C-alpha positions as CSV (number, residue, x, y, z in Angstrom):
1,X,-111.8,-20.1,75.9
2,X,-108.1,-19.4,75.8
3,X,-106.8,-16.9,73.3
4,X,-103.6,-18.3,71.9
5,X,-100.8,-16.3,70.3
6,X,-101.2,-18.5,67.2
7,X,-104.8,-17.5,66.8
8,X,-104.3,-13.8,67.7
9,X,-100.9,-12.9,66.1
10,X,-100.4,-9.6,67.9
11,X,-96.8,-9.4,66.9
12,X,-97.8,-9.5,63.2
13,X,-100.4,-6.9,63.7
14,X,-97.9,-4.7,65.5
15,X,-95.3,-5.2,62.8
16,X,-97.7,-3.9,60.1
17,X,-98.6,-0.9,62.1
18,X,-94.9,-0.1,62.9
19,X,-94.2,-0.3,59.1
20,X,-97.0,2.2,58.5
21,X,-95.7,4.5,61.2
22,X,-92.1,4.3,60.2
23,X,-92.9,4.9,56.5
24,X,-95.3,7.7,57.2
25,X,-93.0,9.5,59.6
26,X,-89.9,9.1,57.4
27,X,-91.6,10.3,54.2
28,X,-94.2,12.9,55.1
29,X,-91.6,15.7,55.1
30,X,-90.6,14.7,51.6
31,X,-94.2,14.8,50.4
32,X,-94.5,18.3,51.8
33,X,-91.4,19.4,49.9
34,X,-92.7,17.7,46.7
35,X,-96.0,19.4,46.8
36,X,-94.3,22.8,47.2
37,X,-91.8,22.0,44.3
38,X,-94.5,20.8,41.9
39,X,-96.9,23.7,42.7
40,X,-99.7,21.4,44.0
41,X,-102.5,23.3,45.6
42,X,-103.5,22.3,49.2
43,X,-106.5,20.5,47.7
44,X,-104.4,18.7,45.2
45,X,-101.8,17.7,47.9
46,X,-104.5,16.1,50.0
47,X,-105.8,14.3,46.9
48,X,-102.4,13.0,46.1
49,X,-101.9,11.5,49.6
50,X,-105.5,10.1,49.6
51,X,-105.1,8.4,46.2
52,X,-101.8,6.9,47.1
53,X,-102.7,5.5,50.5
54,X,-106.1,4.2,49.5
55,X,-104.6,2.4,46.5
56,X,-101.8,0.9,48.6
57,X,-104.3,-0.3,51.2
58,X,-106.8,-1.8,48.8
59,X,-104.3,-3.4,46.4
60,X,-101.9,-4.5,49.2
61,X,-104.6,-6.1,51.2
62,X,-105.9,-8.0,48.2
63,X,-102.5,-9.3,47.3
64,X,-101.8,-10.5,50.9
65,X,-105.0,-12.5,50.9
66,X,-104.5,-13.8,47.4
67,X,-101.0,-15.2,48.0
68,X,-101.1,-15.6,51.8
69,X,-97.8,-13.7,52.0
70,X,-96.8,-10.4,53.6
71,X,-96.8,-8.4,50.3
72,X,-96.0,-4.8,51.3
73,X,-96.5,-2.1,48.7
74,X,-95.0,1.4,48.8
75,X,-94.2,4.4,46.9
76,X,-91.1,5.4,44.8
77,X,-89.1,7.2,47.4
78,X,-86.1,8.0,45.1
79,X,-88.7,9.1,42.5
80,X,-90.1,11.4,45.2
81,X,-86.7,13.0,45.7
82,X,-86.5,13.4,41.9
83,X,-89.8,15.3,41.9
84,X,-88.4,17.6,44.6
85,X,-85.3,18.3,42.6
86,X,-86.8,18.7,39.2
87,X,-90.6,19.3,39.7
88,X,-90.4,23.1,39.9
89,X,-89.7,23.2,36.2
90,X,-93.2,21.8,35.4
91,X,-96.8,22.5,36.1
92,X,-99.0,20.0,38.2
93,X,-100.5,18.9,34.9
94,X,-97.1,18.1,33.5
95,X,-96.1,16.2,36.6
96,X,-99.3,14.1,36.5
97,X,-98.7,13.3,32.8
98,X,-95.2,12.1,33.6
99,X,-96.5,10.0,36.5
100,X,-99.0,8.4,34.1
101,X,-96.3,7.6,31.6
102,X,-94.1,6.0,34.3
103,X,-97.0,3.9,35.6
104,X,-97.8,2.8,32.0
105,X,-94.2,1.8,31.4
106,X,-94.1,-0.3,34.7
107,X,-97.4,-2.0,33.7
108,X,-96.0,-3.0,30.3
109,X,-92.8,-4.2,31.8
110,X,-94.8,-6.4,34.2
111,X,-97.0,-7.8,31.4
112,X,-94.0,-8.6,29.2
113,X,-92.5,-10.8,31.9
114,X,-89.0,-9.3,31.4
115,X,-88.6,-8.4,35.0
116,X,-89.7,-11.9,36.1
117,X,-86.9,-13.5,34.0
118,X,-84.2,-11.3,35.6
119,X,-85.6,-11.8,39.2
120,X,-85.8,-15.6,38.9
121,X,-82.2,-15.9,37.7
122,X,-80.8,-13.7,40.6
123,X,-78.4,-15.8,42.7
124,X,-79.7,-16.1,46.3
125,X,-76.4,-14.8,47.7
126,X,-76.7,-11.6,45.6
127,X,-80.3,-11.2,46.6
128,X,-79.3,-11.5,50.3
129,X,-76.5,-9.0,49.7
130,X,-78.9,-6.6,48.0
131,X,-81.3,-6.9,51.0
132,X,-78.5,-6.2,53.5
133,X,-77.0,-3.4,51.4
134,X,-80.4,-1.6,51.1
135,X,-81.2,-1.9,54.8
136,X,-77.8,-1.4,56.5
137,X,-77.7,2.4,56.0
138,X,-81.1,2.7,57.8
139,X,-79.7,0.7,60.7
140,X,-76.6,2.9,60.9
141,X,-78.6,6.1,60.7
142,X,-80.9,4.8,63.4
143,X,-78.0,4.1,65.8
144,X,-76.5,7.5,64.9
145,X,-79.7,9.1,66.1
146,X,-79.1,7.8,69.7
147,X,-76.5,10.4,70.8
148,X,-78.4,13.2,68.9
149,X,-81.5,12.7,71.0
150,X,-80.7,10.4,74.0
151,X,-83.8,11.2,76.0
152,X,-85.9,9.9,73.2
153,X,-83.8,7.1,71.9
154,X,-82.2,5.5,74.9
155,X,-85.5,4.3,76.3
156,X,-86.3,2.9,72.9
157,X,-83.0,1.1,72.5
158,X,-83.1,-0.2,76.1
159,X,-86.6,-1.6,75.6
160,X,-85.5,-3.2,72.3
161,X,-82.5,-4.9,73.9
162,X,-84.5,-6.1,76.9
163,X,-87.2,-7.4,74.5
164,X,-84.6,-9.3,72.4
165,X,-83.3,-11.0,75.5
166,X,-86.7,-11.9,77.1
167,X,-89.3,-12.0,74.3
168,X,-87.8,-11.5,70.8
169,X,-91.1,-11.2,68.9
170,X,-92.1,-8.3,71.1
171,X,-88.9,-6.4,71.0
172,X,-89.9,-4.0,68.2
173,X,-93.4,-3.2,69.6
174,X,-91.8,-2.6,73.0
175,X,-89.3,-0.2,71.4
176,X,-92.1,1.7,69.7
177,X,-94.1,2.0,73.0
178,X,-91.0,3.2,74.9
179,X,-90.0,5.7,72.3
180,X,-93.5,7.3,72.0
181,X,-93.8,7.3,75.8
182,X,-90.4,9.1,76.1
183,X,-91.5,11.7,73.4
184,X,-94.9,12.2,75.2
185,X,-93.2,12.7,78.6
186,X,-90.7,15.2,77.2
187,X,-93.5,17.2,75.5
188,X,-92.2,16.4,72.0
189,X,-95.5,15.1,70.5
190,X,-97.5,17.9,69.1
191,X,-100.8,16.9,67.3
192,X,-102.9,19.4,65.5
193,X,-105.5,18.1,63.0
194,X,-108.2,20.7,62.3
195,X,-109.3,19.1,58.9
196,X,-108.5,15.4,59.1
197,X,-110.5,14.0,56.1
198,X,-109.1,13.1,52.7
199,X,-110.6,13.5,49.3
200,X,-109.9,12.9,45.6
201,X,-109.6,15.5,43.0
202,X,-108.9,14.9,39.3
203,X,-105.9,16.7,37.8
204,X,-106.0,16.9,34.1
205,X,-102.7,15.5,32.7
206,X,-100.5,17.3,30.2
207,X,-97.8,15.5,28.2
208,X,-94.4,16.9,27.2
209,X,-91.2,15.4,25.9
210,X,-89.3,17.4,28.5
211,X,-91.3,16.0,31.4
212,X,-91.2,12.5,30.0
213,X,-87.4,12.5,29.8
214,X,-86.7,14.5,33.0
215,X,-89.4,12.9,35.3
216,X,-91.0,9.8,33.8
217,X,-87.9,8.0,32.4
218,X,-85.7,8.2,35.5
219,X,-88.7,7.6,37.8
220,X,-89.4,4.3,36.0
221,X,-85.7,3.2,36.3
222,X,-85.7,4.2,40.0
223,X,-88.9,2.3,40.7
224,X,-87.5,-0.9,39.1
225,X,-83.9,-0.7,40.6
226,X,-84.4,0.9,44.0
227,X,-87.9,-0.4,44.9
228,X,-89.1,-3.4,43.0
229,X,-85.7,-5.2,43.0
230,X,-84.9,-5.0,46.7
231,X,-88.6,-5.5,47.6
232,X,-88.7,-8.8,45.6
233,X,-85.3,-9.7,47.1
234,X,-86.8,-9.3,50.6
235,X,-89.7,-11.6,49.7
236,X,-87.3,-14.2,48.3
237,X,-84.9,-14.2,51.2
238,X,-87.7,-14.3,53.7
239,X,-89.0,-17.6,52.2
240,X,-91.7,-16.4,49.8
241,X,-90.1,-17.2,46.4
242,X,-93.4,-19.0,45.5
243,X,-95.1,-15.6,44.9
244,X,-95.0,-14.9,41.2
245,X,-93.2,-11.7,40.1
246,X,-95.2,-10.7,37.0
247,X,-98.5,-10.0,38.7
248,X,-96.8,-7.9,41.4
249,X,-95.1,-5.7,38.8
250,X,-98.2,-5.5,36.6
251,X,-100.8,-4.8,39.3
252,X,-98.7,-2.2,41.1
253,X,-98.3,-0.5,37.7
254,X,-102.0,-0.6,37.1
255,X,-102.7,0.7,40.6
256,X,-100.3,3.6,40.0
257,X,-102.0,4.2,36.6
258,X,-105.4,4.5,38.3
259,X,-104.1,6.7,41.1
260,X,-101.9,9.1,39.1
261,X,-104.8,11.3,37.7
262,X,-105.5,12.2,41.4
263,X,-101.8,13.2,41.9
264,X,-100.4,10.0,43.4
265,X,-96.7,9.3,42.8
266,X,-95.5,6.0,41.3
267,X,-96.4,2.9,43.4
268,X,-94.3,-0.2,43.6
269,X,-93.1,-3.0,45.9
270,X,-92.1,-1.8,49.3
271,X,-88.5,-2.4,50.5
272,X,-87.8,-1.0,53.9
273,X,-91.3,-1.5,55.3
274,X,-91.4,-5.0,53.8
275,X,-88.4,-6.0,55.8
276,X,-90.3,-5.2,59.0
277,X,-93.2,-7.4,58.1
278,X,-91.5,-10.4,56.5
279,X,-89.0,-11.5,59.1
280,X,-89.3,-13.7,62.2
281,X,-89.9,-10.7,64.4
282,X,-93.3,-10.2,62.7
283,X,-94.3,-13.8,63.5
284,X,-92.2,-17.0,64.0
285,X,-94.5,-18.8,61.6
286,X,-94.0,-17.6,57.9
287,X,-97.5,-18.7,57.1
288,X,-98.9,-16.2,59.6
289,X,-96.9,-13.2,58.5
290,X,-99.4,-12.2,55.9
291,X,-101.3,-10.8,58.8
292,X,-98.6,-8.1,59.1
293,X,-99.3,-7.3,55.4
294,X,-103.0,-6.9,56.1
295,X,-102.3,-4.8,59.2
296,X,-100.1,-2.5,57.0
297,X,-102.8,-2.3,54.4
298,X,-105.3,-1.4,57.0
299,X,-103.0,1.3,58.3
300,X,-102.6,2.7,54.8
301,X,-106.4,2.8,54.3
302,X,-106.8,4.8,57.5
303,X,-104.1,7.3,56.4
304,X,-105.9,7.6,53.1
305,X,-109.2,8.4,54.8
306,X,-107.5,10.9,57.0
307,X,-105.1,12.4,54.5
308,X,-106.3,15.9,55.2
309,X,-104.6,15.9,58.6
310,X,-101.4,14.1,57.5
311,X,-99.8,17.3,56.2
312,X,-100.3,18.9,59.6
313,X,-98.7,16.0,61.4
314,X,-95.2,16.1,59.9
315,X,-93.7,17.4,63.1
316,X,-95.7,15.3,65.6
317,X,-93.1,12.6,65.9
318,X,-89.5,13.7,66.3
319,X,-87.2,12.6,63.5
320,X,-84.6,11.0,65.8
321,X,-87.2,8.8,67.3
322,X,-88.4,7.5,63.9
323,X,-84.8,7.0,62.7
324,X,-83.9,4.9,65.8
325,X,-87.1,2.9,65.5
326,X,-86.4,2.0,61.9
327,X,-82.9,1.1,62.8
328,X,-83.8,-1.4,65.5
329,X,-86.7,-2.8,63.5
330,X,-84.5,-3.7,60.6
331,X,-81.7,-5.3,62.5
332,X,-83.2,-8.8,62.1
333,X,-83.6,-8.4,58.4
334,X,-80.0,-7.2,58.0
335,X,-78.9,-10.3,59.9
336,X,-80.8,-12.5,57.6
337,X,-79.2,-10.8,54.6
338,X,-75.7,-11.2,56.0
339,X,-76.3,-14.9,56.7
340,X,-77.2,-15.4,53.1
341,X,-74.1,-13.5,52.0
342,X,-71.7,-15.7,53.9
343,X,-73.5,-19.1,53.4
344,X,-72.2,-20.0,49.9
345,X,-68.4,-19.7,49.7
346,X,-68.6,-19.6,45.9
347,X,-70.6,-16.4,45.9
348,X,-69.2,-14.8,49.1
349,X,-66.9,-12.3,47.5
350,X,-69.3,-11.2,44.7
351,X,-72.0,-10.9,47.3
352,X,-69.8,-8.8,49.6
353,X,-69.1,-6.4,46.7
354,X,-72.8,-6.2,46.0
355,X,-73.5,-5.4,49.6
356,X,-70.8,-2.7,49.8
357,X,-71.7,-0.9,46.6
358,X,-75.4,-1.0,47.5
359,X,-74.9,0.3,51.0
360,X,-72.5,3.0,49.9
361,X,-75.2,4.9,48.1
362,X,-73.1,4.7,44.9
363,X,-74.8,6.3,41.9
364,X,-73.6,6.7,38.4
365,X,-75.2,7.4,35.0
366,X,-78.6,7.7,36.6
367,X,-78.5,4.2,38.0
368,X,-78.7,3.5,41.8
369,X,-76.3,1.6,44.0
370,X,-78.7,-1.4,44.0
371,X,-78.3,-1.8,40.2
372,X,-74.5,-1.2,40.3
373,X,-74.1,-3.5,43.2
374,X,-75.8,-6.3,41.3
375,X,-73.9,-5.6,38.1
376,X,-70.5,-5.4,39.7
377,X,-71.1,-8.4,42.0
378,X,-72.5,-10.6,39.2
379,X,-69.8,-9.3,36.8
380,X,-67.1,-10.3,39.2
381,X,-68.5,-13.8,39.5
382,X,-68.8,-14.2,35.7
383,X,-65.2,-12.9,35.1
384,X,-63.8,-15.1,37.8
385,X,-65.6,-18.3,36.7
386,X,-64.7,-17.6,33.1
387,X,-61.0,-17.2,34.0
388,X,-61.0,-20.3,36.0
389,X,-62.5,-22.3,33.2
390,X,-59.9,-20.9,30.8
391,X,-57.1,-21.8,33.1
392,X,-58.4,-25.3,33.5
393,X,-58.4,-25.8,29.8
394,X,-60.4,-28.3,27.7
């Protein structure tokens, strides 16, 4: 019996595992800083990671099967940075209370359908610009890592280029293997996992107005603007507009609500990891790319079960290697976004403005560059169209 690529979608399986590896390696140092800032004990820290990864795996896998789409869930990375900056002012109980409030707010927003209305009215060109703008900085940082650690990154980059020329769907897995091989040969992989298992520990929440305003409110805004919005844009531009928005917002909010008492941070749609799993590099057939989502969910479950060792693995994979891998893995998604930006002449200039503002990291009045990019790009289109209608007269 012949094992065909269509029956055994190895590229999709690899894409999901790469997404897990990239997200874990990029964010585990932030989690270590967050646990220190919020005064989480070692046991509470392990519980936080266990609850987060187990929820992401179970819920993400269920959604992939339900909609037959690569629905990748993740955590609120800018919210994580907020906890690092502000968490030292509060106790672990205050932090958990704020996380519960944020999860409840996201659940109610999903149930109301308000986010669905906004997402469905988003012009495709602006959605493409948002996608490219969110991902472009990661590509640039990945390429910038090459001269910083050439012995690690040049084999990775060379394997990626060779793969794109000869077997495009295997380019990213080949880059991963080459990069890890280079790190192993240079002695820069250092594993030490004396207590690998995870566990769950309830942390009794406390509620305060200060924590609600300082942590919960901005965390909710960041989850919607910097995570849900680009994550949904990635699904839309990758051909999965049939997936309804309301259940995704609602269920991720409910998942976060259930996980927060164990210390988990806010959960939401993935953005960067989603781009790895939803494009043609994951699988040429869009109907088969949900396998990448299942692979990613399985990886998250494994991390949740082994969360006790994750905090000790932060330095196992060199940062330049992971940055370069993320950069090459997202090139295809950026290309798709740029294609959407340039496709419609009517929206080209507003979309370019959206891309530039989003990619710049622009932040003002507590709103991220993704929100400002959409507001300014959409605002330019409305002003221009209104002026042209006025000039044309009745």
